[in-house]
C-alpha positions, 0 to 999 in steps of 0.5 A, spaced: 758 568 920 764 572 923 764 567 929 765 561 924 771 565 921 774 565 927 773 558 929 776 556 922 782 561 923 783 558 930 783 551 927 788 553 921 793 556 926 793 550 930 794 545 924 800 549 922 803 549 929 802 542 929 805 541 922 811 545 924 812 542 931 812 535 927 817 537 922 822 540 927 821 533 931 823 529 924 829 534 923 831 533 930 831 525 929 835 526 922 840 530 925 841 525 931 842 519 926 847 523 923 851 525 929 850 518 932 853 515 925 859 520 927 860 517 934 858 523 938 856 522 945 848 521 946 848 526 952 852 531 947 847 529 941 841 530 946 843 537 948 845 539 940 838 537 938 834 538 944 831 531 945 832 527 951 837 522 952 832 517 952 829 519 945 836 519 942 837 512 945 831 510 942 832 513 935 839 510 935 836 503 937 831 504 932 836 505 926 841 500 929 846 505 931 847 503 938 
């Protein structure tokens, strides 16, 4: 039974980690949108949000900001 509990705990931890990563990515996108609205450079936004330049461009295009 102990092995089963370990498996459950491992999957639980993985789920929490995935959820946190998704939340952080969504927040980075929200910040990028606000910075694009303020007309900051794509390179500066990428550095500030830890997104790639390509990701910032995609977010900008998706939200009609570039």
